[in-house]
Each structure stands twice: as structure tokens, then as C-alpha cells.
N, CA, C and O atoms as a Maestro MAE file, in Angstrom:
{
 s_m_m2io_version
 :::
 2.0.0
}

f_m_ct {
 s_m_title
 :::
 protein
 m_atom[320] {
  # First column is atom index #
  i_m_mmod_type
  r_m_x_coord
  r_m_y_coord
  r_m_z_coord
  i_m_residue_number
  s_m_chain_name
  s_m_pdb_residue_name
  s_m_pdb_atom_name
  i_m_atomic_number
  :::
  1 25 -44.268 11.369 44.373 1 A "MET " " N  " 7
  2 3 -45.401 11.064 43.057 1 A "MET " " CA " 6
  3 2 -45.313 9.963 42.811 1 A "MET " " C  " 6
  4 15 -44.216 9.632 42.360 1 A "MET " " O  " 8
  5 25 -46.335 8.894 42.963 2 A "LYS " " N  " 7
  6 3 -46.368 7.524 42.215 2 A "LYS " " CA " 6
  7 2 -46.643 7.514 40.702 2 A "LYS " " C  " 6
  8 15 -47.708 7.888 40.210 2 A "LYS " " O  " 8
  9 25 -45.604 7.060 40.019 3 A "ARG " " N  " 7
  10 3 -46.135 7.128 38.501 3 A "ARG " " CA " 6
  11 2 -46.297 5.582 37.991 3 A "ARG " " C  " 6
  12 15 -45.364 4.793 38.139 3 A "ARG " " O  " 8
  13 25 -47.539 5.188 37.377 4 A "GLY " " N  " 7
  14 3 -47.496 3.946 37.027 4 A "GLY " " CA " 6
  15 2 -48.027 3.845 35.582 4 A "GLY " " C  " 6
  16 15 -48.014 4.882 34.920 4 A "GLY " " O  " 8
  17 25 -48.471 2.763 35.046 5 A "LEU " " N  " 7
  18 3 -48.733 2.693 33.731 5 A "LEU " " CA " 6
  19 2 -49.863 3.591 33.443 5 A "LEU " " C  " 6
  20 15 -50.809 3.699 34.224 5 A "LEU " " O  " 8
  21 25 -49.767 4.324 32.186 6 A "ARG " " N  " 7
  22 3 -51.167 5.031 32.069 6 A "ARG " " CA " 6
  23 2 -51.315 4.503 30.503 6 A "ARG " " C  " 6
  24 15 -50.496 3.970 29.755 6 A "ARG " " O  " 8
  25 25 -52.864 4.917 30.301 7 A "LEU " " N  " 7
  26 3 -53.399 4.596 28.838 7 A "LEU " " CA " 6
  27 2 -52.258 5.184 27.591 7 A "LEU " " C  " 6
  28 15 -52.080 4.605 26.519 7 A "LEU " " O  " 8
  29 25 -51.759 6.095 27.897 8 A "SER " " N  " 7
  30 3 -50.881 6.842 27.140 8 A "SER " " CA " 6
  31 2 -49.591 6.061 26.536 8 A "SER " " C  " 6
  32 15 -49.012 6.204 25.459 8 A "SER " " O  " 8
  33 25 -49.345 5.143 27.676 9 A "HIS " " N  " 7
  34 3 -48.044 4.345 27.173 9 A "HIS " " CA " 6
  35 2 -48.375 3.203 26.177 9 A "HIS " " C  " 6
  36 15 -47.617 2.730 25.330 9 A "HIS " " O  " 8
  37 25 -49.590 2.872 26.431 10 A "PHE " " N  " 7
  38 3 -50.063 1.920 25.271 10 A "PHE " " CA " 6
  39 2 -50.283 2.588 23.710 10 A "PHE " " C  " 6
  40 15 -50.571 1.784 22.823 10 A "PHE " " O  " 8
  41 25 -50.160 3.987 23.358 11 A "VAL " " N  " 7
  42 3 -50.625 4.354 22.360 11 A "VAL " " CA " 6
  43 2 -49.804 3.582 21.140 11 A "VAL " " C  " 6
  44 15 -50.335 3.055 20.162 11 A "VAL " " O  " 8
  45 25 -48.162 3.647 21.473 12 A "PRO " " N  " 7
  46 3 -47.501 2.747 20.557 12 A "PRO " " CA " 6
  47 2 -47.635 1.606 19.917 12 A "PRO " " C  " 6
  48 15 -47.478 1.377 18.717 12 A "PRO " " O  " 8
  49 25 -48.024 0.689 21.036 13 A "LEU " " N  " 7
  50 3 -48.655 -0.501 20.930 13 A "LEU " " CA " 6
  51 2 -50.020 -0.457 20.221 13 A "LEU " " C  " 6
  52 15 -50.169 -1.420 19.469 13 A "LEU " " O  " 8
  53 25 -50.979 0.337 20.256 14 A "ALA " " N  " 7
  54 3 -52.105 0.411 19.351 14 A "ALA " " CA " 6
  55 2 -51.573 0.768 17.989 14 A "ALA " " C  " 6
  56 15 -52.079 0.187 17.029 14 A "ALA " " O  " 8
  57 25 -50.790 1.489 17.817 15 A "GLY " " N  " 7
  58 3 -50.064 2.215 16.436 15 A "GLY " " CA " 6
  59 2 -49.459 0.660 15.598 15 A "GLY " " C  " 6
  60 15 -49.525 0.461 14.385 15 A "GLY " " O  " 8
  61 25 -48.912 -0.252 16.587 16 A "PHE " " N  " 7
  62 3 -48.563 -1.355 15.892 16 A "PHE " " CA " 6
  63 2 -49.504 -2.441 15.558 16 A "PHE " " C  " 6
  64 15 -49.439 -3.062 14.497 16 A "PHE " " O  " 8
  65 25 -50.620 -2.723 16.731 17 A "VAL " " N  " 7
  66 3 -51.124 -3.836 16.505 17 A "VAL " " CA " 6
  67 2 -52.440 -3.588 15.642 17 A "VAL " " C  " 6
  68 15 -52.968 -4.532 15.054 17 A "VAL " " O  " 8
  69 25 -52.989 -2.222 15.576 18 A "VAL " " N  " 7
  70 3 -54.234 -2.156 14.949 18 A "VAL " " CA " 6
  71 2 -53.934 -2.421 13.431 18 A "VAL " " C  " 6
  72 15 -54.724 -3.080 12.756 18 A "VAL " " O  " 8
  73 25 -52.684 -1.855 12.862 19 A "PRO " " N  " 7
  74 3 -52.364 -2.172 11.349 19 A "PRO " " CA " 6
  75 2 -51.962 -3.394 10.778 19 A "PRO " " C  " 6
  76 15 -52.100 -3.762 9.611 19 A "PRO " " O  " 8
  77 25 -51.394 -4.045 11.831 20 A "THR " " N  " 7
  78 3 -50.587 -5.487 11.685 20 A "THR " " CA " 6
  79 2 -51.894 -6.555 11.725 20 A "THR " " C  " 6
  80 15 -51.762 -7.645 11.167 20 A "THR " " O  " 8
  81 25 -53.218 -6.195 12.432 21 A "LEU " " N  " 7
  82 3 -54.079 -7.064 12.425 21 A "LEU " " CA " 6
  83 2 -54.930 -6.612 11.098 21 A "LEU " " C  " 6
  84 15 -55.397 -7.417 10.292 21 A "LEU " " O  " 8
  85 25 -55.030 -5.438 11.025 22 A "GLY " " N  " 7
  86 3 -55.965 -5.220 9.938 22 A "GLY " " CA " 6
  87 2 -55.579 -5.543 8.459 22 A "GLY " " C  " 6
  88 15 -56.312 -5.973 7.568 22 A "GLY " " O  " 8
  89 25 -54.138 -5.204 8.412 23 A "ILE " " N  " 7
  90 3 -53.669 -5.613 7.049 23 A "ILE " " CA " 6
  91 2 -53.482 -7.181 6.948 23 A "ILE " " C  " 6
  92 15 -53.626 -7.805 5.897 23 A "ILE " " O  " 8
  93 25 -53.129 -7.763 8.213 24 A "GLY " " N  " 7
  94 3 -52.938 -9.633 8.007 24 A "GLY " " CA " 6
  95 2 -53.839 -9.922 7.901 24 A "GLY " " C  " 6
  96 15 -53.917 -10.839 7.083 24 A "GLY " " O  " 8
  97 25 -55.363 -9.443 8.601 25 A "TYR " " N  " 7
  98 3 -56.433 -10.480 8.731 25 A "TYR " " CA " 6
  99 2 -57.366 -10.142 7.643 25 A "TYR " " C  " 6
  100 15 -58.293 -10.886 7.325 25 A "TYR " " O  " 8
  101 25 -57.049 -8.721 6.929 26 A "GLY " " N  " 7
  102 3 -58.230 -7.813 6.144 26 A "GLY " " CA " 6
  103 2 -57.668 -7.863 4.968 26 A "GLY " " C  " 6
  104 15 -58.517 -7.922 4.079 26 A "GLY " " O  " 8
  105 25 -56.219 -7.865 4.461 27 A "VAL " " N  " 7
  106 3 -55.691 -8.088 3.167 27 A "VAL " " CA " 6
  107 2 -54.747 -9.314 2.708 27 A "VAL " " C  " 6
  108 15 -54.978 -9.968 1.691 27 A "VAL " " O  " 8
  109 25 -53.951 -9.487 3.339 28 A "VAL " " N  " 7
  110 3 -52.897 -10.617 3.075 28 A "VAL " " CA " 6
  111 2 -53.425 -11.801 3.231 28 A "VAL " " C  " 6
  112 15 -53.393 -12.567 2.269 28 A "VAL " " O  " 8
  113 25 -54.015 -12.213 4.443 29 A "ILE " " N  " 7
  114 3 -54.498 -13.597 4.662 29 A "ILE " " CA " 6
  115 2 -55.591 -14.055 3.947 29 A "ILE " " C  " 6
  116 15 -55.615 -15.234 3.594 29 A "ILE " " O  " 8
  117 25 -56.737 -13.105 3.609 30 A "PRO " " N  " 7
  118 3 -57.587 -13.700 2.717 30 A "PRO " " CA " 6
  119 2 -57.303 -13.665 1.319 30 A "PRO " " C  " 6
  120 15 -58.259 -13.981 0.611 30 A "PRO " " O  " 8
  121 25 -56.188 -13.347 0.704 31 A "ARG " " N  " 7
  122 3 -55.984 -13.422 -0.424 31 A "ARG " " CA " 6
  123 2 -54.708 -14.734 -0.781 31 A "ARG " " C  " 6
  124 15 -54.211 -15.038 -1.865 31 A "ARG " " O  " 8
  125 25 -54.517 -15.173 0.279 32 A "SER " " N  " 7
  126 3 -53.358 -16.068 0.236 32 A "SER " " CA " 6
  127 2 -54.058 -17.362 0.696 32 A "SER " " C  " 6
  128 15 -55.236 -17.464 1.038 32 A "SER " " O  " 8
  129 25 -52.941 -18.522 0.635 33 A "CYS " " N  " 7
  130 3 -53.464 -19.929 0.403 33 A "CYS " " CA " 6
  131 2 -53.908 -20.439 2.021 33 A "CYS " " C  " 6
  132 15 -54.343 -21.518 2.422 33 A "CYS " " O  " 8
  133 25 -53.687 -19.551 2.517 34 A "ILE " " N  " 7
  134 3 -53.862 -19.798 4.275 34 A "ILE " " CA " 6
  135 2 -54.995 -19.288 4.882 34 A "ILE " " C  " 6
  136 15 -55.131 -19.254 6.105 34 A "ILE " " O  " 8
  137 25 -56.055 -18.774 3.854 35 A "ALA " " N  " 7
  138 3 -57.244 -18.041 4.228 35 A "ALA " " CA " 6
  139 2 -58.190 -18.950 4.931 35 A "ALA " " C  " 6
  140 15 -58.273 -20.137 4.617 35 A "ALA " " O  " 8
  141 25 -58.868 -18.443 5.829 36 A "GLY " " N  " 7
  142 3 -59.776 -19.376 7.059 36 A "GLY " " CA " 6
  143 2 -58.901 -19.460 8.307 36 A "GLY " " C  " 6
  144 15 -57.723 -19.144 8.474 36 A "GLY " " O  " 8
  145 25 -59.913 -20.035 9.228 37 A "TRP " " N  " 7
  146 3 -59.021 -20.052 10.595 37 A "TRP " " CA " 6
  147 2 -58.326 -21.394 10.588 37 A "TRP " " C  " 6
  148 15 -58.998 -22.423 10.523 37 A "TRP " " O  " 8
  149 25 -56.927 -21.426 10.656 38 A "ASN " " N  " 7
  150 3 -56.011 -22.654 10.801 38 A "ASN " " CA " 6
  151 2 -54.958 -22.361 11.512 38 A "ASN " " C  " 6
  152 15 -54.710 -21.245 11.968 38 A "ASN " " O  " 8
  153 25 -54.143 -23.568 11.664 39 A "GLU " " N  " 7
  154 3 -52.973 -23.155 12.354 39 A "GLU " " CA " 6
  155 2 -52.120 -21.901 12.176 39 A "GLU " " C  " 6
  156 15 -51.758 -21.239 13.148 39 A "GLU " " O  " 8
  157 25 -51.767 -21.550 10.777 40 A "LEU " " N  " 7
  158 3 -51.256 -20.478 10.475 40 A "LEU " " CA " 6
  159 2 -51.769 -19.199 10.826 40 A "LEU " " C  " 6
  160 15 -50.963 -18.370 11.249 40 A "LEU " " O  " 8
  161 25 -53.118 -18.859 10.711 41 A "THR " " N  " 7
  162 3 -53.774 -17.486 11.088 41 A "THR " " CA " 6
  163 2 -53.619 -17.758 12.763 41 A "THR " " C  " 6
  164 15 -53.083 -16.861 13.414 41 A "THR " " O  " 8
  165 25 -53.939 -18.603 13.248 42 A "ILE " " N  " 7
  166 3 -54.015 -18.829 14.842 42 A "ILE " " CA " 6
  167 2 -52.312 -18.175 15.504 42 A "ILE " " C  " 6
  168 15 -52.079 -17.277 16.314 42 A "ILE " " O  " 8
  169 25 -51.373 -19.100 14.728 43 A "GLY " " N  " 7
  170 3 -50.168 -18.756 14.992 43 A "GLY " " CA " 6
  171 2 -49.436 -16.993 14.868 43 A "GLY " " C  " 6
  172 15 -48.554 -16.379 15.470 43 A "GLY " " O  " 8
  173 25 -50.542 -16.644 13.555 44 A "PHE " " N  " 7
  174 3 -50.232 -15.110 13.571 44 A "PHE " " CA " 6
  175 2 -50.752 -14.383 14.609 44 A "PHE " " C  " 6
  176 15 -50.072 -13.424 14.972 44 A "PHE " " O  " 8
  177 25 -51.742 -14.585 15.156 45 A "ALA " " N  " 7
  178 3 -52.606 -13.853 16.058 45 A "ALA " " CA " 6
  179 2 -51.800 -14.321 17.342 45 A "ALA " " C  " 6
  180 15 -52.003 -13.518 18.254 45 A "ALA " " O  " 8
  181 25 -51.022 -15.270 17.687 46 A "ALA " " N  " 7
  182 3 -50.260 -15.837 19.099 46 A "ALA " " CA " 6
  183 2 -49.032 -14.795 18.740 46 A "ALA " " C  " 6
  184 15 -48.556 -14.179 19.693 46 A "ALA " " O  " 8
  185 25 -48.631 -14.622 17.762 47 A "THR " " N  " 7
  186 3 -47.474 -13.512 17.687 47 A "THR " " CA " 6
  187 2 -47.284 -12.384 18.104 47 A "THR " " C  " 6
  188 15 -46.318 -11.874 18.672 47 A "THR " " O  " 8
  189 25 -48.730 -11.814 17.648 48 A "VAL " " N  " 7
  190 3 -48.893 -10.476 17.843 48 A "VAL " " CA " 6
  191 2 -49.457 -10.588 19.372 48 A "VAL " " C  " 6
  192 15 -49.147 -9.525 19.911 48 A "VAL " " O  " 8
  193 25 -49.930 -11.153 20.006 49 A "LEU " " N  " 7
  194 3 -50.312 -11.362 21.366 49 A "LEU " " CA " 6
  195 2 -48.918 -11.368 22.137 49 A "LEU " " C  " 6
  196 15 -48.728 -10.583 23.066 49 A "LEU " " O  " 8
  197 25 -47.999 -12.230 21.746 50 A "GLY " " N  " 7
  198 3 -46.681 -12.241 22.308 50 A "GLY " " CA " 6
  199 2 -46.220 -10.779 22.201 50 A "GLY " " C  " 6
  200 15 -46.030 -10.126 23.227 50 A "GLY " " O  " 8
  201 25 -46.061 -10.321 21.141 51 A "ALA " " N  " 7
  202 3 -45.508 -8.843 20.841 51 A "ALA " " CA " 6
  203 2 -46.083 -7.934 21.682 51 A "ALA " " C  " 6
  204 15 -45.286 -7.120 22.147 51 A "ALA " " O  " 8
  205 25 -47.463 -7.798 22.090 52 A "CYS " " N  " 7
  206 3 -48.173 -7.231 23.280 52 A "CYS " " CA " 6
  207 2 -47.654 -7.434 24.777 52 A "CYS " " C  " 6
  208 15 -47.424 -6.602 25.655 52 A "CYS " " O  " 8
  209 25 -47.543 -8.913 24.766 53 A "LEU " " N  " 7
  210 3 -47.116 -9.430 26.378 53 A "LEU " " CA " 6
  211 2 -45.675 -8.830 26.507 53 A "LEU " " C  " 6
  212 15 -45.368 -8.419 27.626 53 A "LEU " " O  " 8
  213 25 -45.013 -8.758 25.781 54 A "THR " " N  " 7
  214 3 -43.354 -8.423 25.872 54 A "THR " " CA " 6
  215 2 -43.361 -6.914 25.755 54 A "THR " " C  " 6
  216 15 -42.554 -6.353 26.497 54 A "THR " " O  " 8
  217 25 -44.269 -5.963 24.806 55 A "TYR " " N  " 7
  218 3 -44.274 -4.779 25.302 55 A "TYR " " CA " 6
  219 2 -44.783 -4.210 26.745 55 A "TYR " " C  " 6
  220 15 -44.288 -3.283 27.386 55 A "TYR " " O  " 8
  221 25 -45.790 -4.935 27.043 56 A "TRP " " N  " 7
  222 3 -46.307 -4.669 28.306 56 A "TRP " " CA " 6
  223 2 -45.221 -5.027 29.614 56 A "TRP " " C  " 6
  224 15 -45.169 -4.327 30.625 56 A "TRP " " O  " 8
  225 25 -44.631 -5.876 29.458 57 A "ALA " " N  " 7
  226 3 -43.510 -6.328 30.270 57 A "ALA " " CA " 6
  227 2 -42.614 -5.274 30.434 57 A "ALA " " C  " 6
  228 15 -42.272 -4.862 31.542 57 A "ALA " " O  " 8
  229 25 -42.196 -4.793 29.306 58 A "GLY " " N  " 7
  230 3 -40.863 -3.986 29.444 58 A "GLY " " CA " 6
  231 2 -41.395 -2.826 29.870 58 A "GLY " " C  " 6
  232 15 -40.820 -2.286 30.815 58 A "GLY " " O  " 8
  233 25 -42.588 -2.173 29.299 59 A "LEU " " N  " 7
  234 3 -43.277 -1.071 30.446 59 A "LEU " " CA " 6
  235 2 -43.313 -1.087 31.911 59 A "LEU " " C  " 6
  236 15 -43.179 -0.072 32.595 59 A "LEU " " O  " 8
  237 25 -43.501 -2.277 32.378 60 A "ARG " " N  " 7
  238 3 -43.512 -2.148 33.865 60 A "ARG " " CA " 6
  239 2 -42.263 -2.360 34.456 60 A "ARG " " C  " 6
  240 15 -41.955 -1.963 35.580 60 A "ARG " " O  " 8
  241 25 -41.348 -3.161 33.484 61 A "LEU " " N  " 7
  242 3 -39.833 -2.871 34.247 61 A "LEU " " CA " 6
  243 2 -39.469 -1.569 34.183 61 A "LEU " " C  " 6
  244 15 -38.905 -1.088 35.166 61 A "LEU " " O  " 8
  245 25 -39.774 -0.579 32.776 62 A "VAL " " N  " 7
  246 3 -39.255 0.702 32.773 62 A "VAL " " CA " 6
  247 2 -39.662 1.278 33.954 62 A "VAL " " C  " 6
  248 15 -38.825 1.747 34.725 62 A "VAL " " O  " 8
  249 25 -40.923 1.306 34.212 63 A "VAL " " N  " 7
  250 3 -41.990 2.007 35.239 63 A "VAL " " CA " 6
  251 2 -41.329 1.866 36.792 63 A "VAL " " C  " 6
  252 15 -41.334 2.783 37.613 63 A "VAL " " O  " 8
  253 25 -40.899 0.849 36.960 64 A "ARG " " N  " 7
  254 3 -40.723 0.197 37.934 64 A "ARG " " CA " 6
  255 2 -39.290 0.597 38.530 64 A "ARG " " C  " 6
  256 15 -38.917 0.800 39.685 64 A "ARG " " O  " 8
  257 25 -38.618 0.632 37.271 65 A "ASP " " N  " 7
  258 3 -37.059 1.366 37.485 65 A "ASP " " CA " 6
  259 2 -37.057 2.782 37.714 65 A "ASP " " C  " 6
  260 15 -36.327 3.347 38.528 65 A "ASP " " O  " 8
  261 25 -38.026 3.421 36.854 66 A "ARG " " N  " 7
  262 3 -38.174 4.822 37.181 66 A "ARG " " CA " 6
  263 2 -38.547 5.274 38.564 66 A "ARG " " C  " 6
  264 15 -38.153 6.372 38.956 66 A "ARG " " O  " 8
  265 25 -39.143 4.644 39.186 67 A "THR " " N  " 7
  266 3 -39.934 4.972 40.330 67 A "THR " " CA " 6
  267 2 -39.222 4.300 41.511 67 A "THR " " C  " 6
  268 15 -39.760 4.444 42.608 67 A "THR " " O  " 8
  269 25 -37.957 3.504 41.436 68 A "GLY " " N  " 7
  270 3 -37.323 3.093 42.422 68 A "GLY " " CA " 6
  271 2 -37.812 1.640 43.265 68 A "GLY " " C  " 6
  272 15 -37.381 1.036 44.248 68 A "GLY " " O  " 8
  273 25 -38.679 1.494 42.534 69 A "GLU " " N  " 7
  274 3 -39.055 -0.011 43.397 69 A "GLU " " CA " 6
  275 2 -38.178 -1.146 43.310 69 A "GLU " " C  " 6
  276 15 -37.364 -1.307 42.401 69 A "GLU " " O  " 8
  277 25 -38.377 -2.004 44.369 70 A "ARG " " N  " 7
  278 3 -37.729 -3.075 43.910 70 A "ARG " " CA " 6
  279 2 -38.723 -4.111 44.302 70 A "ARG " " C  " 6
  280 15 -39.594 -3.919 45.151 70 A "ARG " " O  " 8
  281 25 -38.479 -5.663 43.376 71 A "PRO " " N  " 7
  282 3 -39.639 -6.588 43.662 71 A "PRO " " CA " 6
  283 2 -39.342 -7.218 45.089 71 A "PRO " " C  " 6
  284 15 -38.169 -7.543 45.271 71 A "PRO " " O  " 8
  285 25 -40.339 -7.461 46.245 72 A "GLY " " N  " 7
  286 3 -40.371 -7.878 47.333 72 A "GLY " " CA " 6
  287 2 -40.175 -7.087 48.436 72 A "GLY " " C  " 6
  288 15 -40.539 -7.320 49.589 72 A "GLY " " O  " 8
  289 25 -39.481 -5.985 47.944 73 A "ASP " " N  " 7
  290 3 -39.135 -4.909 49.549 73 A "ASP " " CA " 6
  291 2 -40.067 -3.870 49.622 73 A "ASP " " C  " 6
  292 15 -39.913 -3.378 50.739 73 A "ASP " " O  " 8
  293 25 -40.916 -3.298 49.051 74 A "GLY " " N  " 7
  294 3 -41.839 -2.897 49.274 74 A "GLY " " CA " 6
  295 2 -41.912 -0.923 49.299 74 A "GLY " " C  " 6
  296 15 -42.792 -0.109 49.578 74 A "GLY " " O  " 8
  297 25 -40.661 -0.844 48.904 75 A "SER " " N  " 7
  298 3 -40.180 0.538 48.820 75 A "SER " " CA " 6
  299 2 -40.868 1.130 47.579 75 A "SER " " C  " 6
  300 15 -41.331 0.478 46.644 75 A "SER " " O  " 8
  301 25 -40.864 2.566 47.725 76 A "HIS " " N  " 7
  302 3 -41.369 3.199 46.407 76 A "HIS " " CA " 6
  303 2 -40.615 4.531 46.388 76 A "HIS " " C  " 6
  304 15 -41.157 5.587 46.061 76 A "HIS " " O  " 8
  305 25 -39.233 4.413 46.787 77 A "ALA " " N  " 7
  306 3 -38.494 5.864 46.632 77 A "ALA " " CA " 6
  307 2 -38.197 6.133 45.357 77 A "ALA " " C  " 6
  308 15 -38.093 5.244 44.512 77 A "ALA " " O  " 8
  309 25 -38.034 7.401 45.107 78 A "THR " " N  " 7
  310 3 -38.106 8.173 43.596 78 A "THR " " CA " 6
  311 2 -36.427 8.294 43.524 78 A "THR " " C  " 6
  312 15 -35.693 8.881 44.318 78 A "THR " " O  " 8
  313 25 -36.091 7.603 42.403 79 A "ARG " " N  " 7
  314 3 -34.927 7.873 42.159 79 A "ARG " " CA " 6
  315 2 -34.369 9.237 40.745 79 A "ARG " " C  " 6
  316 15 -35.098 9.246 39.753 79 A "ARG " " O  " 8
  317 25 -33.623 9.867 40.747 80 A "TYR " " N  " 7
  318 3 -33.832 10.538 39.645 80 A "TYR " " CA " 6
  319 2 -32.315 10.574 39.334 80 A "TYR " " C  " 6
  320 15 -31.907 11.134 38.317 80 A "TYR " " O  " 8
  :::
 }
 m_bond[319] {
  # First column is bond index #
  i_m_from
  i_m_to
  i_m_order
  :::
  1 1 2 1
  2 2 3 1
  3 3 4 2
  4 3 5 1
  5 5 6 1
  6 6 7 1
  7 7 8 2
  8 7 9 1
  9 9 10 1
  10 10 11 1
  11 11 12 2
  12 11 13 1
  13 13 14 1
  14 14 15 1
  15 15 16 2
  16 15 17 1
  17 17 18 1
  18 18 19 1
  19 19 20 2
  20 19 21 1
  21 21 22 1
  22 22 23 1
  23 23 24 2
  24 23 25 1
  25 25 26 1
  26 26 27 1
  27 27 28 2
  28 27 29 1
  29 29 30 1
  30 30 31 1
  31 31 32 2
  32 31 33 1
  33 33 34 1
  34 34 35 1
  35 35 36 2
  36 35 37 1
  37 37 38 1
  38 38 39 1
  39 39 40 2
  40 39 41 1
  41 41 42 1
  42 42 43 1
  43 43 44 2
  44 43 45 1
  45 45 46 1
  46 46 47 1
  47 47 48 2
  48 47 49 1
  49 49 50 1
  50 50 51 1
  51 51 52 2
  52 51 53 1
  53 53 54 1
  54 54 55 1
  55 55 56 2
  56 55 57 1
  57 57 58 1
  58 58 59 1
  59 59 60 2
  60 59 61 1
  61 61 62 1
  62 62 63 1
  63 63 64 2
  64 63 65 1
  65 65 66 1
  66 66 67 1
  67 67 68 2
  68 67 69 1
  69 69 70 1
  70 70 71 1
  71 71 72 2
  72 71 73 1
  73 73 74 1
  74 74 75 1
  75 75 76 2
  76 75 77 1
  77 77 78 1
  78 78 79 1
  79 79 80 2
  80 79 81 1
  81 81 82 1
  82 82 83 1
  83 83 84 2
  84 83 85 1
  85 85 86 1
  86 86 87 1
  87 87 88 2
  88 87 89 1
  89 89 90 1
  90 90 91 1
  91 91 92 2
  92 91 93 1
  93 93 94 1
  94 94 95 1
  95 95 96 2
  96 95 97 1
  97 97 98 1
  98 98 99 1
  99 99 100 2
  100 99 101 1
  101 101 102 1
  102 102 103 1
  103 103 104 2
  104 103 105 1
  105 105 106 1
  106 106 107 1
  107 107 108 2
  108 107 109 1
  109 109 110 1
  110 110 111 1
  111 111 112 2
  112 111 113 1
  113 113 114 1
  114 114 115 1
  115 115 116 2
  116 115 117 1
  117 117 118 1
  118 118 119 1
  119 119 120 2
  120 119 121 1
  121 121 122 1
  122 122 123 1
  123 123 124 2
  124 123 125 1
  125 125 126 1
  126 126 127 1
  127 127 128 2
  128 127 129 1
  129 129 130 1
  130 130 131 1
  131 131 132 2
  132 131 133 1
  133 133 134 1
  134 134 135 1
  135 135 136 2
  136 135 137 1
  137 137 138 1
  138 138 139 1
  139 139 140 2
  140 139 141 1
  141 141 142 1
  142 142 143 1
  143 143 144 2
  144 143 145 1
  145 145 146 1
  146 146 147 1
  147 147 148 2
  148 147 149 1
  149 149 150 1
  150 150 151 1
  151 151 152 2
  152 151 153 1
  153 153 154 1
  154 154 155 1
  155 155 156 2
  156 155 157 1
  157 157 158 1
  158 158 159 1
  159 159 160 2
  160 159 161 1
  161 161 162 1
  162 162 163 1
  163 163 164 2
  164 163 165 1
  165 165 166 1
  166 166 167 1
  167 167 168 2
  168 167 169 1
  169 169 170 1
  170 170 171 1
  171 171 172 2
  172 171 173 1
  173 173 174 1
  174 174 175 1
  175 175 176 2
  176 175 177 1
  177 177 178 1
  178 178 179 1
  179 179 180 2
  180 179 181 1
  181 181 182 1
  182 182 183 1
  183 183 184 2
  184 183 185 1
  185 185 186 1
  186 186 187 1
  187 187 188 2
  188 187 189 1
  189 189 190 1
  190 190 191 1
  191 191 192 2
  192 191 193 1
  193 193 194 1
  194 194 195 1
  195 195 196 2
  196 195 197 1
  197 197 198 1
  198 198 199 1
  199 199 200 2
  200 199 201 1
  201 201 202 1
  202 202 203 1
  203 203 204 2
  204 203 205 1
  205 205 206 1
  206 206 207 1
  207 207 208 2
  208 207 209 1
  209 209 210 1
  210 210 211 1
  211 211 212 2
  212 211 213 1
  213 213 214 1
  214 214 215 1
  215 215 216 2
  216 215 217 1
  217 217 218 1
  218 218 219 1
  219 219 220 2
  220 219 221 1
  221 221 222 1
  222 222 223 1
  223 223 224 2
  224 223 225 1
  225 225 226 1
  226 226 227 1
  227 227 228 2
  228 227 229 1
  229 229 230 1
  230 230 231 1
  231 231 232 2
  232 231 233 1
  233 233 234 1
  234 234 235 1
  235 235 236 2
  236 235 237 1
  237 237 238 1
  238 238 239 1
  239 239 240 2
  240 239 241 1
  241 241 242 1
  242 242 243 1
  243 243 244 2
  244 243 245 1
  245 245 246 1
  246 246 247 1
  247 247 248 2
  248 247 249 1
  249 249 250 1
  250 250 251 1
  251 251 252 2
  252 251 253 1
  253 253 254 1
  254 254 255 1
  255 255 256 2
  256 255 257 1
  257 257 258 1
  258 258 259 1
  259 259 260 2
  260 259 261 1
  261 261 262 1
  262 262 263 1
  263 263 264 2
  264 263 265 1
  265 265 266 1
  266 266 267 1
  267 267 268 2
  268 267 269 1
  269 269 270 1
  270 270 271 1
  271 271 272 2
  272 271 273 1
  273 273 274 1
  274 274 275 1
  275 275 276 2
  276 275 277 1
  277 277 278 1
  278 278 279 1
  279 279 280 2
  280 279 281 1
  281 281 282 1
  282 282 283 1
  283 283 284 2
  284 283 285 1
  285 285 286 1
  286 286 287 1
  287 287 288 2
  288 287 289 1
  289 289 290 1
  290 290 291 1
  291 291 292 2
  292 291 293 1
  293 293 294 1
  294 294 295 1
  295 295 296 2
  296 295 297 1
  297 297 298 1
  298 298 299 1
  299 299 300 2
  300 299 301 1
  301 301 302 1
  302 302 303 1
  303 303 304 2
  304 303 305 1
  305 305 306 1
  306 306 307 1
  307 307 308 2
  308 307 309 1
  309 309 310 1
  310 310 311 1
  311 311 312 2
  312 311 313 1
  313 313 314 1
  314 314 315 1
  315 315 316 2
  316 315 317 1
  317 317 318 1
  318 318 319 1
  319 319 320 2
  :::
 }
}
């Protein structure tokens, strides 16, 4: 049985991203001296995007490790 990434794997990520962006862009940034679109707000978005990419890459490694796949060999043997 092949187990891949499912939507349920990304629920914790949404639990991080949604409040982070909501609080950051909805509350903190508009009331600060960096309000508006500038290098700092774009940097904040890039940081959140980087966290998303890191989470996704980590999930891929874990799923690949659990299914026993190795890069380049095409094997899909399951390890327990």
C-alpha cells in the first residue's frame, strides 16, 4: 500500500500560517511604523513562505522514509 502526502498532513501547517498571517497583517503591521507594502512586510511574507517550504520538505522526507523509497532507485518497498 503506497502512502503519500495527504491533505490532512497540512492541517498543522494551516494552523500556523492562518493565524500568523492574520495577526501579522491584520493587527500588528497596520498599527506599526512598517505599515504598508515595503521590504519588511515582504520579508515577513517570505519568512512564512520559507516555513511552509521547510514543512513540506520535511513531510516529503518522512513519507519517503516510512515507505522505504530511495531517491533514484525506483524501489517502493515498505519497511516496518
